[in-house]
C-alpha positions in Angstrom: -29.0 -198.0 -212.3 -33.2 -197.8 -211.8 -34.4 -193.7 -211.3 -38.0 -194.3 -209.3 -40.0 -190.6 -209.9 -41.8 -191.1 -206.4 -42.8 -187.4 -206.8 -45.4 -187.6 -203.7 -43.7 -188.8 -200.7 -45.7 -189.5 -197.6 -45.6 -190.4 -194.3 -47.6 -193.3 -194.0 -50.0 -194.8 -190.3 -50.7 -198.3 -189.9 -53.2 -198.5 -187.4 -54.6 -202.1 -185.9 -58.1 -201.7 -184.8 -60.7 -204.1 -183.8 -63.8 -202.8 -185.7 -64.0 -199.6 -187.9 -67.0 -197.8 -186.8 -68.4 -194.2 -188.2 -69.2 -192.4 -185.1 -67.0 -194.4 -183.0 -63.7 -193.5 -179.9 -61.5 -196.3 -180.9 -58.1 -197.8 -179.9 -55.3 -197.8 -181.4 -54.6 -201.7 -180.8 -50.5 -201.1 -182.3 -49.5 -198.1 -184.8 -46.4 -198.1 -187.2 -45.0 -195.5 -189.0 -43.0 -195.5 -192.2 -42.0 -193.5 -195.2 -44.0 -193.7 -197.9 -45.8 -193.4 -201.2 -45.5 -195.3 -204.2 -42.1 -194.7 -204.7 -40.9 -195.4 -201.9 -42.2 -198.8 -201.8 -40.8 -199.7 -205.2 -37.5 -198.3 -204.9 -36.6 -200.1 -201.4 -38.1 -202.9 -202.9 -35.6 -203.1 -206.3 -32.8 -202.4 -203.9 -34.2 -205.5 -201.5 -33.6 -207.7 -204.9 -30.1 -206.2 -205.5 -30.9 -203.5 -208.4 -28.6 -200.3 -207.6 -31.7 -197.7 -207.3 -31.9 -194.0 -207.1 -35.6 -192.0 -206.1 -36.4 -189.0 -206.3 -38.7 -187.4 -204.1 -40.2 -185.0 -202.0 -39.0 -184.3 -198.2 -39.7 -181.4 -195.2 -37.5 -180.8 -192.5 -39.8 -182.5 -189.9 -39.0 -186.5 -191.7 -36.3 -185.8 -193.8 -33.9 -188.0 -191.1 -36.6 -190.4 -190.4 -37.2 -191.1 -194.8 -33.5 -190.9 -195.2 -32.4 -193.6 -192.4 -34.9 -195.7 -193.9 -33.7 -195.5 -197.1 -30.0 -195.7 -196.7 -30.9 -198.8 -194.8 -32.5 -200.5 -197.2 -30.2 -199.6 -199.9 -31.7 -196.3 -201.9 -30.2 -193.2 -202.9 -32.6 -191.0 -201.8 -32.0 -187.3 -203.7 -34.9 -185.1 -201.5 -36.1 -182.0 -202.9 -37.1 -179.4 -199.6 -39.8 -177.8 -199.6 -41.6 -175.3 -197.1 -44.8 -177.2 -196.9 -45.8 -180.5 -195.3 -45.4 -183.6 -196.6 -48.9 -186.0 -197.1 -49.7 -188.2 -194.4 -52.1 -191.6 -195.5 -53.7 -193.9 -192.6 -54.4 -197.4 -192.7 -57.2 -198.7 -190.5 -56.6 -202.3 -190.2 -59.6 -204.0 -188.4 -58.8 -207.6 -186.1 -60.8 -209.3 -188.8 -57.9 -208.0 -191.3 -59.6 -205.6 -193.4 -58.2 -201.9 -194.6 -59.3 -198.8 -194.9 -57.9 -196.2 -196.1 -57.3 -192.5 -196.5 -54.5 -191.0 -198.4 -53.8 -186.9 -198.1 -54.0 -184.6 -200.8 -50.0 -183.6 -200.2 -48.7 -180.2 -200.3 -49.1 -177.1 -203.3 -46.0 -177.0 -204.5 -44.5 -173.2 -205.5 -42.9 -172.8 -208.9 -39.4 -173.0 -207.8 -39.4 -176.3 -205.8 -41.8 -178.1 -208.7 -38.7 -176.5 -210.4 -36.3 -178.2 -208.5 -38.0 -181.7 -208.0 -37.4 -182.0 -212.0 -34.2 -180.9 -212.7 -32.9 -183.3 -210.1 -35.4 -186.2 -212.1 -34.1 -185.2 -215.5 -30.8 -185.2 -214.1 -30.6 -188.8 -212.3 -33.0 -190.2 -215.3 -30.6 -189.0 -218.0 -27.5 -191.0 -216.9 -29.9 -194.3 -215.7 -30.8 -198.0 -217.9 -34.3 -197.4 -217.0 -37.4 -194.9 -215.2 -40.7 -195.6 -213.8 -42.9 -192.8 -213.0 -45.1 -193.9 -210.3 -47.6 -192.2 -208.4 -49.9 -189.2 -207.7 -48.2 -186.1 -208.4 -47.8 -183.2 -205.8 -49.6 -179.7 -206.3 -49.2 -177.3 -208.4 -48.4 -179.7 -211.7 -50.1 -180.6 -214.8 -51.4 -183.7 -215.1 -49.5 -184.1 -218.5 -46.5 -184.3 -216.3 -45.6 -187.7 -216.8 -47.3 -187.7 -220.2 -44.2 -184.6 -221.0 -41.6 -187.1 -219.0 -42.0 -190.1 -221.1 -41.6 -188.2 -224.2 -38.0 -186.8 -223.0 -37.3 -190.4 -221.5 -38.3 -191.8 -225.1 -35.9 -189.4 -226.4 -33.3 -190.6 -224.2 -33.4 -193.7 -225.7 -34.9 -195.3 -222.3 -37.0 -197.8 -221.3 -39.8 -195.6 -218.9 -42.5 -197.5 -216.7 -45.9 -195.7 -215.4 -48.5 -196.2 -212.4 -50.7 -194.0 -212.6 -54.2 -193.1 -212.6 -57.0 -191.4 -213.9 -56.4 -188.4 -216.8 -52.2 -188.8 -215.5 -52.4 -192.3 -217.3 -54.8 -191.7 -220.0 -52.0 -188.2 -221.0 -49.4 -191.2 -220.3 -50.5 -194.1 -222.7 -50.7 -191.4 -225.4 -46.8 -190.8 -225.3 -46.5 -194.6 -225.1 -44.0 -195.3 -222.2 -42.6 -199.2 -222.9 -44.4 -200.0 -219.8 -47.7 -199.5 -217.9 -49.4 -201.4 -214.6 -52.9 -200.3 -214.1 -54.9 -202.1 -211.5 -58.3 -203.0 -212.5 -60.1 -200.2 -211.3 -57.5 -198.0 -213.9 -58.2 -200.2 -216.3 -61.4 -200.3 -216.3 -61.7 -196.5 -216.1 -59.1 -196.2 -218.9 -61.4 -198.8 -221.5 -64.2 -197.3 -220.1 -66.0 -199.9 -218.6 -65.0 -203.1 -216.3 -62.2 -205.7 -216.0 -63.6 -208.0 -214.4 -61.3 -211.0 -215.8 -58.6 -212.5 -217.5 -60.5 -212.3 -220.5 -61.5 -208.7 -220.2 -58.0 -207.9 -219.0 -56.7 -210.0 -222.1 -58.6 -207.9 -224.4 -57.6 -204.9 -222.8 -53.7 -205.4 -222.8 -54.1 -206.4 -226.1 -55.5 -202.8 -227.4 -52.9 -201.0 -225.3 -50.1 -203.1 -227.9 -52.1 -202.1 -230.9 -51.7 -198.3 -229.2 -48.1 -198.6 -228.7 -47.4 -199.7 -225.3 -45.0 -202.7 -225.8 -45.5 -203.8 -222.5 -48.8 -203.4 -221.4 -49.5 -205.4 -217.6 -52.6 -205.6 -216.5 -53.3 -206.6 -212.5 -56.0 -207.8 -211.3 -55.7 -208.7 -207.8 -56.6 -212.0 -206.0 -56.1 -213.3 -210.2 -53.0 -212.4 -210.4 -51.9 -210.3 -213.6 -51.4 -210.1 -217.3 -49.1 -208.8 -219.7 -47.7 -209.2 -223.3 -44.8 -207.8 -225.4 -43.4 -209.3 -228.9 -43.0 -212.5 -227.4 -46.8 -213.1 -227.0 -49.2 -213.0 -224.4 -49.1 -214.5 -220.6 -51.6 -214.9 -217.2 -49.9 -215.2 -213.9 -51.5 -216.7 -210.9 -51.0 -215.4 -207.2 -49.8 -219.0 -205.5 -52.9 -219.5 -202.2 -51.2 -217.3 -199.3 -52.5 -215.9 -195.4 -52.7 -212.9 -196.0 -51.5 -209.6 -193.8 -51.5 -206.1 -195.9 -52.1 -206.1 -199.1 -51.4 -202.1 -199.4 -48.5 -201.7 -201.8 -48.0 -205.2 -202.9 -49.2 -203.7 -206.3 -46.2 -201.4 -206.3 -43.8 -204.8 -205.1 -45.0 -205.8 -208.3 -43.9 -203.6 -210.8 -40.5 -203.5 -208.4 -40.1 -207.1 -209.3 -40.8 -206.0 -213.8 -38.2 -203.5 -213.4 -35.9 -205.7 -212.3 -37.1 -208.6 -214.7 -36.0 -206.3 -217.6 -33.2 -204.2 -215.8 -31.8 -208.1 -215.7 -33.3 -208.7 -220.1 -35.7 -211.4 -217.7 -38.1 -213.1 -220.5 -42.1 -211.5 -219.9 -43.1 -215.2 -218.5 -39.8 -214.6 -216.3 -40.8 -211.1 -215.6 -44.4 -212.5 -213.9 -43.6 -214.7 -211.9 -40.7 -212.0 -210.6 -43.6 -209.7 -210.1 -46.6 -211.5 -208.7 -43.9 -213.2 -206.1 -43.2 -209.6 -204.9 -47.1 -208.6 -205.3 -47.7 -211.8 -202.8 -43.7 -211.5 -200.4 -45.6 -208.2 -199.3 -49.1 -209.0 -198.4 -47.5 -211.4 -196.1 -45.7 -208.5 -194.5 -47.3 -205.8 -191.8 -45.4 -203.7 -193.8 -46.8 -201.5 -196.6 -45.3 -202.0 -199.6 -41.3 -203.9 -199.2 -40.8 -207.2 -200.5 -38.1 -208.9 -198.4 -35.8 -210.8 -201.2 -35.2 -214.7 -199.5 -39.8 -214.4 -199.3 -39.6 -213.3 -202.4 -37.1 -216.2 -203.9 -39.3 -218.9 -201.8 -42.0 -217.8 -203.2 -41.6 -218.2 -206.8 -41.7 -221.9 -207.9 -45.1 -221.5 -206.4 -46.2 -218.4 -209.1 -48.1 -219.9 -211.8 -47.5 -218.7 -215.8 -49.2 -219.3 -218.5 -49.0 -218.2 -221.8 -52.9 -217.2 -223.1 -53.0 -218.7 -226.8 -55.6 -216.8 -228.2 -56.1 -213.5 -227.1 -60.3 -211.8 -227.2 -62.3 -209.5 -229.6 -60.8 -205.8 -229.5 -65.0 -205.9 -231.1 -65.9 -205.4 -227.5 -63.9 -202.1 -226.7 -60.7 -200.5 -226.2 -59.1 -197.6 -224.6 -59.4 -194.7 -226.1 
């Protein structure tokens, strides 16, 4: 079993318009509503690949039925903690040319009892799981160091922990040494304090994170693919050329593929190939944050993975 802590559940609205012009009235060409948040994206892609997964997140009265139906249909065991407030709403506006503008809701302020209920559900599930994923933003009311504290617990239970976060939440989590972290280009740049704009810079950051006790650091670089390392060495995965319809959530699907590969004890080279295939499969679909298994399997042969034999020097900088 894989437990996914996607605490800050969202309702995603994907809206297609002709062109976004600030200050103007826009006509919607098409609108779709999905349960969202990084945890939802990760969990439903893990389930699509055939692994058992349990998602821990928030739910409100207005959206419990929507979320429960979709998670059940996707094969995800959902443990929703009821809140009195409303879930956050996230908006993605896609223009006819393909560009997407995202507006991410802030989410509810949790009471102490709601926080306690959420963490109790998480700990019960995580202790009984093989792999634990902490992903996404924290609901208001939690301290930025929460993921770090949970990483300490997970490490003490002898479980492997994967973290996908940003800002101070990620910085605190790194200090607790989870098994894997997966920052994107912007997140790793903020973490190391200088731009990470190419594969060499990503390799340098990955090597530095290994020195800081992260067993498997992974940096996703958008169209440049991803760089990762473990005890067997460092690898760079390149994306196949495809038509991109909606890349929002591709990083979450990438993480899901990595988690499934780890659960199956696949070597890092194969894990990166599966992760990249999941991310690309999402980008080819209109839906945000979901990779269909058949599409992933069709993409696997097109993902190129190469060993990086000589990691760049760390003298140019490392995560602080």
